[in-house]
All heavy atoms as a GROMACS GRO file, in nm:
protein
  411
    1MET      N    1   0.268  -1.154   0.431
    1MET     CA    2   0.216  -1.042   0.361
    1MET      C    3   0.322  -0.936   0.347
    1MET      O    4   0.396  -0.904   0.443
    1MET     CB    5   0.095  -0.986   0.439
    1MET     CG    6   0.029  -0.875   0.364
    1MET     SD    7  -0.105  -0.798   0.451
    1MET     CE    8  -0.014  -0.675   0.543
    2VAL      N    9   0.334  -0.886   0.224
    2VAL     CA   10   0.427  -0.775   0.196
    2VAL      C   11   0.350  -0.664   0.130
    2VAL      O   12   0.272  -0.690   0.040
    2VAL     CB   13   0.538  -0.823   0.107
    2VAL    CG1   14   0.633  -0.710   0.070
    2VAL    CG2   15   0.623  -0.939   0.170
    3ALA      N   16   0.374  -0.544   0.180
    3ALA     CA   17   0.306  -0.425   0.117
    3ALA      C   18   0.419  -0.335   0.064
    3ALA      O   19   0.517  -0.305   0.127
    3ALA     CB   20   0.223  -0.351   0.218
    4LYS      N   21   0.397  -0.286  -0.060
    4LYS     CA   22   0.486  -0.187  -0.116
    4LYS      C   23   0.412  -0.061  -0.153
    4LYS      O   24   0.304  -0.071  -0.216
    4LYS     CB   25   0.552  -0.244  -0.246
    4LYS     CG   26   0.641  -0.366  -0.218
    4LYS     CD   27   0.702  -0.414  -0.340
    4LYS     CE   28   0.791  -0.531  -0.320
    4LYS     NZ   29   0.858  -0.581  -0.438
    5ILE      N   30   0.465   0.052  -0.117
    5ILE     CA   31   0.406   0.186  -0.149
    5ILE      C   32   0.511   0.263  -0.222
    5ILE      O   33   0.618   0.283  -0.169
    5ILE     CB   34   0.362   0.255  -0.019
    5ILE    CG1   35   0.257   0.169   0.063
    5ILE    CG2   36   0.297   0.388  -0.052
    5ILE    CD1   37   0.220   0.225   0.194
    6HIS      N   38   0.476   0.303  -0.340
    6HIS     CA   39   0.566   0.385  -0.425
    6HIS      C   40   0.498   0.516  -0.467
    6HIS      O   41   0.382   0.516  -0.493
    6HIS     CB   42   0.605   0.306  -0.556
    6HIS     CG   43   0.668   0.178  -0.527
    6HIS    ND1   44   0.800   0.171  -0.502
    6HIS    CD2   45   0.620   0.053  -0.524
    6HIS    CE1   46   0.830   0.039  -0.488
    6HIS    NE2   47   0.723  -0.031  -0.503
    7TRP      N   48   0.582   0.624  -0.472
    7TRP     CA   49   0.531   0.755  -0.524
    7TRP      C   50   0.552   0.752  -0.677
    7TRP      O   51   0.661   0.725  -0.728
    7TRP     CB   52   0.611   0.866  -0.466
    7TRP     CG   53   0.577   1.000  -0.528
    7TRP    CD1   54   0.663   1.070  -0.608
    7TRP    CD2   55   0.461   1.076  -0.518
    7TRP    NE1   56   0.605   1.185  -0.646
    7TRP    CE2   57   0.476   1.190  -0.595
    7TRP    CE3   58   0.338   1.058  -0.453
    7TRP    CZ2   59   0.382   1.292  -0.609
    7TRP    CZ3   60   0.239   1.152  -0.461
    7TRP    CH2   61   0.265   1.270  -0.536
    8ILE      N   62   0.442   0.778  -0.748
    8ILE     CA   63   0.453   0.788  -0.897
    8ILE      C   64   0.437   0.935  -0.925
    8ILE      O   65   0.324   0.992  -0.920
    8ILE     CB   66   0.331   0.709  -0.965
    8ILE    CG1   67   0.322   0.570  -0.911
    8ILE    CG2   68   0.353   0.714  -1.118
    8ILE    CD1   69   0.408   0.467  -0.967
    9GLY      N   70   0.551   1.002  -0.958
    9GLY     CA   71   0.551   1.145  -0.981
    9GLY      C   72   0.476   1.193  -1.100
    9GLY      O   73   0.417   1.305  -1.097
   10SER      N   74   0.469   1.113  -1.206
   10SER     CA   75   0.400   1.159  -1.327
   10SER      C   76   0.256   1.173  -1.311
   10SER      O   77   0.190   1.253  -1.376
   10SER     CB   78   0.434   1.057  -1.441
   10SER     OG   79   0.388   0.930  -1.407
   11ILE      N   80   0.188   1.091  -1.222
   11ILE     CA   81   0.046   1.101  -1.198
   11ILE      C   82   0.020   1.161  -1.062
   11ILE      O   83  -0.096   1.176  -1.019
   11ILE     CB   84  -0.028   0.965  -1.214
   11ILE    CG1   85   0.027   0.862  -1.115
   11ILE    CG2   86  -0.016   0.920  -1.361
   11ILE    CD1   87  -0.051   0.734  -1.118
   12LYS      N   88   0.122   1.188  -0.987
   12LYS     CA   89   0.114   1.246  -0.848
   12LYS      C   90   0.031   1.166  -0.754
   12LYS      O   91  -0.064   1.227  -0.687
   12LYS     CB   92   0.075   1.393  -0.858
   12LYS     CG   93   0.170   1.482  -0.931
   12LYS     CD   94   0.131   1.625  -0.935
   12LYS     CE   95   0.234   1.701  -1.010
   12LYS     NZ   96   0.197   1.835  -1.045
   13LYS      N   97   0.048   1.036  -0.752
   13LYS     CA   98  -0.026   0.946  -0.660
   13LYS      C   99   0.067   0.840  -0.607
   13LYS      O  100   0.173   0.814  -0.665
   13LYS     CB  101  -0.138   0.883  -0.740
   13LYS     CG  102  -0.252   0.973  -0.775
   13LYS     CD  103  -0.372   0.906  -0.827
   13LYS     CE  104  -0.480   1.002  -0.855
   13LYS     NZ  105  -0.602   0.942  -0.906
   14TYR      N  106   0.028   0.777  -0.506
   14TYR     CA  107   0.099   0.660  -0.442
   14TYR      C  108   0.037   0.537  -0.496
   14TYR      O  109  -0.085   0.517  -0.508
   14TYR     CB  110   0.084   0.667  -0.291
   14TYR     CG  111   0.170   0.771  -0.226
   14TYR    CD1  112   0.110   0.892  -0.192
   14TYR    CD2  113   0.298   0.753  -0.193
   14TYR    CE1  114   0.183   0.993  -0.135
   14TYR    CE2  115   0.377   0.852  -0.136
   14TYR     CZ  116   0.314   0.973  -0.107
   14TYR     OH  117   0.392   1.071  -0.047
   15LYS      N  118   0.126   0.445  -0.539
   15LYS     CA  119   0.080   0.310  -0.585
   15LYS      C  120   0.107   0.215  -0.476
   15LYS      O  121   0.216   0.201  -0.419
   15LYS     CB  122   0.163   0.274  -0.712
   15LYS     CG  123   0.128   0.137  -0.763
   15LYS     CD  124   0.214   0.100  -0.885
   15LYS     CE  125   0.175  -0.034  -0.944
   15LYS     NZ  126   0.258  -0.064  -1.056
   16LEU      N  127   0.001   0.145  -0.436
   16LEU     CA  128   0.004   0.047  -0.326
   16LEU      C  129  -0.014  -0.091  -0.382
   16LEU      O  130  -0.109  -0.114  -0.460
   16LEU     CB  131  -0.112   0.077  -0.224
   16LEU     CG  132  -0.151  -0.028  -0.122
   16LEU    CD1  133  -0.033  -0.052  -0.030
   16LEU    CD2  134  -0.279   0.008  -0.057
   17GLN      N  135   0.074  -0.180  -0.343
   17GLN     CA  136   0.064  -0.322  -0.382
   17GLN      C  137   0.077  -0.408  -0.257
   17GLN      O  138   0.169  -0.385  -0.179
   17GLN     CB  139   0.175  -0.360  -0.480
   17GLN     CG  140   0.162  -0.290  -0.612
   17GLN     CD  141   0.277  -0.326  -0.703
   17GLN    OE1  142   0.394  -0.322  -0.666
   17GLN    NE2  143   0.244  -0.359  -0.828
   18ILE      N  144  -0.019  -0.498  -0.239
   18ILE     CA  145  -0.015  -0.592  -0.129
   18ILE      C  146  -0.002  -0.735  -0.184
   18ILE      O  147  -0.081  -0.774  -0.266
   18ILE     CB  148  -0.136  -0.577  -0.042
   18ILE    CG1  149  -0.148  -0.440   0.020
   18ILE    CG2  150  -0.132  -0.684   0.073
   18ILE    CD1  151  -0.275  -0.418   0.100
   19PHE      N  152   0.104  -0.801  -0.143
   19PHE     CA  153   0.137  -0.940  -0.188
   19PHE      C  154   0.114  -1.042  -0.075
   19PHE      O  155   0.144  -1.008   0.036
   19PHE     CB  156   0.281  -0.949  -0.239
   19PHE     CG  157   0.310  -0.867  -0.352
   19PHE    CD1  158   0.360  -0.733  -0.338
   19PHE    CD2  159   0.298  -0.911  -0.485
   19PHE    CE1  160   0.391  -0.653  -0.447
   19PHE    CE2  161   0.328  -0.831  -0.593
   19PHE     CZ  162   0.376  -0.704  -0.574
   20SER      N  163   0.065  -1.154  -0.116
   20SER     CA  164   0.059  -1.266  -0.024
   20SER      C  165   0.141  -1.382  -0.091
   20SER      O  166   0.100  -1.434  -0.192
   20SER     CB  167  -0.083  -1.315   0.003
   20SER     OG  168  -0.079  -1.426   0.092
   21GLY      N  169   0.258  -1.411  -0.036
   21GLY     CA  170   0.349  -1.505  -0.108
   21GLY      C  171   0.397  -1.433  -0.236
   21GLY      O  172   0.456  -1.331  -0.228
   22LYS      N  173   0.371  -1.498  -0.344
   22LYS     CA  174   0.414  -1.440  -0.476
   22LYS      C  175   0.298  -1.377  -0.546
   22LYS      O  176   0.313  -1.316  -0.654
   22LYS     CB  177   0.484  -1.547  -0.560
   22LYS     CG  178   0.618  -1.587  -0.508
   22LYS     CD  179   0.686  -1.677  -0.601
   22LYS     CE  180   0.827  -1.713  -0.549
   22LYS     NZ  181   0.899  -1.802  -0.638
   23SER      N  182   0.170  -1.396  -0.497
   23SER     CA  183   0.055  -1.350  -0.568
   23SER      C  184   0.015  -1.206  -0.521
   23SER      O  185   0.024  -1.174  -0.405
   23SER     CB  186  -0.056  -1.444  -0.553
   23SER     OG  187  -0.099  -1.454  -0.415
   24LEU      N  188  -0.026  -1.127  -0.619
   24LEU     CA  189  -0.066  -0.988  -0.592
   24LEU      C  190  -0.214  -0.989  -0.541
   24LEU      O  191  -0.298  -1.037  -0.613
   24LEU     CB  192  -0.052  -0.908  -0.716
   24LEU     CG  193  -0.099  -0.758  -0.708
   24LEU    CD1  194  -0.008  -0.680  -0.608
   24LEU    CD2  195  -0.091  -0.698  -0.846
   25LEU      N  196  -0.241  -0.941  -0.424
   25LEU     CA  197  -0.376  -0.936  -0.370
   25LEU      C  198  -0.448  -0.804  -0.409
   25LEU      O  199  -0.558  -0.802  -0.448
   25LEU     CB  200  -0.374  -0.950  -0.218
   25LEU     CG  201  -0.339  -1.082  -0.160
   25LEU    CD1  202  -0.344  -1.077  -0.008
   25LEU    CD2  203  -0.430  -1.193  -0.209
   26VAL      N  204  -0.373  -0.692  -0.384
   26VAL     CA  205  -0.435  -0.559  -0.402
   26VAL      C  206  -0.345  -0.469  -0.481
   26VAL      O  207  -0.222  -0.469  -0.444
   26VAL     CB  208  -0.474  -0.502  -0.267
   26VAL    CG1  209  -0.525  -0.356  -0.281
   26VAL    CG2  210  -0.572  -0.578  -0.192
   27GLU      N  211  -0.399  -0.395  -0.570
   27GLU     CA  212  -0.320  -0.286  -0.631
   27GLU      C  213  -0.412  -0.158  -0.633
   27GLU      O  214  -0.518  -0.170  -0.682
   27GLU     CB  215  -0.272  -0.317  -0.774
   27GLU     CG  216  -0.186  -0.215  -0.834
   27GLU     CD  217  -0.124  -0.262  -0.961
   27GLU    OE1  218  -0.019  -0.330  -0.963
   27GLU    OE2  219  -0.183  -0.231  -1.072
   28ALA      N  220  -0.367  -0.056  -0.571
   28ALA     CA  221  -0.453   0.063  -0.565
   28ALA      C  222  -0.364   0.186  -0.576
   28ALA      O  223  -0.246   0.186  -0.552
   28ALA     CB  224  -0.521   0.064  -0.424
   29TYR      N  225  -0.429   0.295  -0.616
   29TYR     CA  226  -0.364   0.424  -0.630
   29TYR      C  227  -0.439   0.521  -0.532
   29TYR      O  228  -0.560   0.528  -0.531
   29TYR     CB  229  -0.376   0.478  -0.770
   29TYR     CG  230  -0.296   0.394  -0.875
   29TYR    CD1  231  -0.355   0.290  -0.936
   29TYR    CD2  232  -0.165   0.426  -0.900
   29TYR    CE1  233  -0.284   0.210  -1.025
   29TYR    CE2  234  -0.089   0.354  -0.984
   29TYR     CZ  235  -0.152   0.242  -1.051
   29TYR     OH  236  -0.079   0.168  -1.135
   30THR      N  237  -0.357   0.591  -0.453
   30THR     CA  238  -0.416   0.684  -0.352
   30THR      C  239  -0.349   0.819  -0.359
   30THR      O  240  -0.235   0.829  -0.415
   30THR     CB  241  -0.397   0.630  -0.208
   30THR    OG1  242  -0.257   0.622  -0.180
   30THR    CG2  243  -0.459   0.494  -0.190
   31LYS      N  244  -0.413   0.922  -0.315
   31LYS     CA  245  -0.361   1.060  -0.326
   31LYS      C  246  -0.260   1.086  -0.210
   31LYS      O  247  -0.165   1.159  -0.229
   31LYS     CB  248  -0.473   1.161  -0.317
   31LYS     CG  249  -0.556   1.164  -0.440
   31LYS     CD  250  -0.667   1.274  -0.428
   31LYS     CE  251  -0.748   1.276  -0.560
   31LYS     NZ  252  -0.849   1.383  -0.551
   32THR      N  253  -0.281   1.025  -0.092
   32THR     CA  254  -0.191   1.044   0.018
   32THR      C  255  -0.126   0.919   0.071
   32THR      O  256  -0.188   0.812   0.056
   32THR     CB  257  -0.270   1.120   0.132
   32THR    OG1  258  -0.366   1.028   0.184
   32THR    CG2  259  -0.335   1.246   0.091
   33PHE      N  260  -0.013   0.938   0.133
   33PHE     CA  261   0.059   0.822   0.193
   33PHE      C  262  -0.024   0.763   0.310
   33PHE      O  263  -0.032   0.644   0.326
   33PHE     CB  264   0.196   0.868   0.246
   33PHE     CG  265   0.279   0.757   0.298
   33PHE    CD1  266   0.346   0.669   0.214
   33PHE    CD2  267   0.293   0.739   0.435
   33PHE    CE1  268   0.423   0.565   0.265
   33PHE    CE2  269   0.366   0.634   0.483
   33PHE     CZ  270   0.430   0.550   0.399
   34THR      N  271  -0.086   0.852   0.385
   34THR     CA  272  -0.165   0.808   0.497
   34THR      C  273  -0.280   0.718   0.456
   34THR      O  274  -0.312   0.621   0.520
   34THR     CB  275  -0.217   0.933   0.577
   34THR    OG1  276  -0.110   1.019   0.604
   34THR    CG2  277  -0.287   0.890   0.701
   35GLU      N  278  -0.342   0.752   0.345
   35GLU     CA  279  -0.453   0.674   0.290
   35GLU      C  280  -0.405   0.534   0.252
   35GLU      O  281  -0.474   0.434   0.281
   35GLU     CB  282  -0.508   0.750   0.168
   35GLU     CG  283  -0.637   0.706   0.124
   35GLU     CD  284  -0.690   0.788   0.002
   35GLU    OE1  285  -0.623   0.891  -0.034
   35GLU    OE2  286  -0.794   0.754  -0.051
   36ALA      N  287  -0.285   0.533   0.193
   36ALA     CA  288  -0.226   0.401   0.156
   36ALA      C  289  -0.198   0.314   0.282
   36ALA      O  290  -0.225   0.196   0.285
   36ALA     CB  291  -0.101   0.420   0.076
   37VAL      N  292  -0.145   0.376   0.392
   37VAL     CA  293  -0.116   0.306   0.512
   37VAL      C  294  -0.244   0.251   0.572
   37VAL      O  295  -0.244   0.136   0.626
   37VAL     CB  296  -0.037   0.398   0.609
   37VAL    CG1  297  -0.027   0.337   0.745
   37VAL    CG2  298   0.105   0.426   0.558
   38ARG      N  299  -0.352   0.332   0.570
   38ARG     CA  300  -0.479   0.280   0.627
   38ARG      C  301  -0.527   0.155   0.556
   38ARG      O  302  -0.584   0.067   0.619
   38ARG     CB  303  -0.581   0.390   0.624
   38ARG     CG  304  -0.559   0.499   0.721
   38ARG     CD  305  -0.680   0.592   0.732
   38ARG     NE  306  -0.640   0.707   0.813
   38ARG     CZ  307  -0.659   0.831   0.781
   38ARG    NH1  308  -0.718   0.864   0.659
   38ARG    NH2  309  -0.624   0.930   0.857
   39ILE      N  310  -0.512   0.151   0.425
   39ILE     CA  311  -0.553   0.030   0.355
   39ILE      C  312  -0.475  -0.089   0.392
   39ILE      O  313  -0.528  -0.200   0.416
   39ILE     CB  314  -0.542   0.059   0.197
   39ILE    CG1  315  -0.642   0.167   0.152
   39ILE    CG2  316  -0.565  -0.070   0.118
   39ILE    CD1  317  -0.618   0.211   0.009
   40VAL      N  318  -0.340  -0.072   0.408
   40VAL     CA  319  -0.255  -0.183   0.451
   40VAL      C  320  -0.302  -0.229   0.590
   40VAL      O  321  -0.307  -0.345   0.618
   40VAL     CB  322  -0.108  -0.139   0.447
   40VAL    CG1  323  -0.025  -0.255   0.505
   40VAL    CG2  324  -0.066  -0.114   0.304
   41GLU      N  325  -0.329  -0.135   0.683
   41GLU     CA  326  -0.367  -0.168   0.817
   41GLU      C  327  -0.496  -0.249   0.823
   41GLU      O  328  -0.512  -0.342   0.900
   41GLU     CB  329  -0.384  -0.045   0.904
   41GLU     CG  330  -0.250   0.021   0.936
   41GLU     CD  331  -0.259   0.152   1.014
   41GLU    OE1  332  -0.370   0.212   1.021
   41GLU    OE2  333  -0.154   0.194   1.070
   42LYS      N  334  -0.587  -0.218   0.726
   42LYS     CA  335  -0.710  -0.298   0.722
   42LYS      C  336  -0.687  -0.435   0.686
   42LYS      O  337  -0.749  -0.533   0.739
   42LYS     CB  338  -0.814  -0.232   0.622
   42LYS     CG  339  -0.878  -0.109   0.672
   42LYS     CD  340  -0.970  -0.055   0.571
   42LYS     CE  341  -1.034   0.080   0.624
   42LYS     NZ  342  -1.122   0.134   0.521
   43PHE      N  343  -0.592  -0.462   0.593
   43PHE     CA  344  -0.560  -0.597   0.554
   43PHE      C  345  -0.482  -0.672   0.659
   43PHE      O  346  -0.502  -0.789   0.683
   43PHE     CB  347  -0.478  -0.598   0.418
   43PHE     CG  348  -0.568  -0.602   0.297
   43PHE    CD1  349  -0.617  -0.486   0.250
   43PHE    CD2  350  -0.605  -0.721   0.242
   43PHE    CE1  351  -0.700  -0.486   0.136
   43PHE    CE2  352  -0.684  -0.725   0.131
   43PHE     CZ  353  -0.734  -0.605   0.082
   44LYS      N  354  -0.395  -0.597   0.731
   44LYS     CA  355  -0.308  -0.658   0.833
   44LYS      C  356  -0.386  -0.685   0.960
   44LYS      O  357  -0.359  -0.778   1.031
   44LYS     CB  358  -0.192  -0.565   0.858
   44LYS     CG  359  -0.091  -0.624   0.955
   44LYS     CD  360   0.024  -0.531   0.977
   44LYS     CE  361   0.115  -0.589   1.083
   44LYS     NZ  362   0.181  -0.489   1.165
   45GLY      N  363  -0.483  -0.596   0.987
   45GLY     CA  364  -0.565  -0.613   1.106
   45GLY      C  365  -0.499  -0.550   1.230
   45GLY      O  366  -0.521  -0.582   1.341
   46GLY      N  367  -0.417  -0.447   1.209
   46GLY     CA  368  -0.347  -0.381   1.315
   46GLY      C  369  -0.261  -0.265   1.264
   46GLY      O  370  -0.268  -0.229   1.148
   47LYS      N  371  -0.185  -0.201   1.352
   47LYS     CA  372  -0.102  -0.093   1.319
   47LYS      C  373   0.016  -0.134   1.230
   47LYS      O  374   0.065  -0.241   1.253
   47LYS     CB  375  -0.053  -0.015   1.443
   47LYS     CG  376  -0.161   0.058   1.516
   47LYS     CD  377  -0.203   0.182   1.434
   47LYS     CE  378  -0.316   0.256   1.501
   47LYS     NZ  379  -0.372   0.359   1.422
   48LEU      N  380   0.053  -0.044   1.142
   48LEU     CA  381   0.162  -0.076   1.054
   48LEU      C  382   0.291  -0.004   1.101
   48LEU      O  383   0.290   0.113   1.140
   48LEU     CB  384   0.126  -0.024   0.911
   48LEU     CG  385   0.231  -0.042   0.804
   48LEU    CD1  386   0.242  -0.192   0.772
   48LEU    CD2  387   0.188   0.033   0.679
   49CYS      N  388   0.398  -0.074   1.100
   49CYS     CA  389   0.533  -0.017   1.126
   49CYS      C  390   0.596   0.028   0.994
   49CYS      O  391   0.622  -0.061   0.912
   49CYS     CB  392   0.627  -0.123   1.186
   49CYS     SG  393   0.662  -0.085   1.356
   50VAL      N  394   0.615   0.153   0.974
   50VAL     CA  395   0.668   0.201   0.844
   50VAL      C  396   0.820   0.218   0.854
   50VAL      O  397   0.870   0.278   0.958
   50VAL     CB  398   0.605   0.341   0.812
   50VAL    CG1  399   0.663   0.394   0.681
   50VAL    CG2  400   0.457   0.322   0.799
   51ARG      N  401   0.894   0.162   0.760
   51ARG     CA  402   1.044   0.172   0.758
   51ARG      C  403   1.080   0.248   0.637
   51ARG      O  404   1.025   0.247   0.538
   51ARG     CB  405   1.103   0.037   0.748
   51ARG     CG  406   1.093  -0.040   0.875
   51ARG     CD  407   1.183  -0.160   0.871
   51ARG     NE  408   1.104  -0.274   0.903
   51ARG     CZ  409   1.152  -0.397   0.890
   51ARG    NH1  410   1.267  -0.419   0.845
   51ARG    NH2  411   1.077  -0.498   0.927
   0.00000   0.00000   0.00000
């Protein structure tokens, strides 16, 4: 599982994408980075290490 979180400045939101292998599982837009991290943690089933 790979999760990507990007800041989209034009709409002032974070774009969250979760991939499994090469297929896209989830694409969501959130207002805060913390909200995006919580969504990833739900899919992972534990705490997320942010790099």
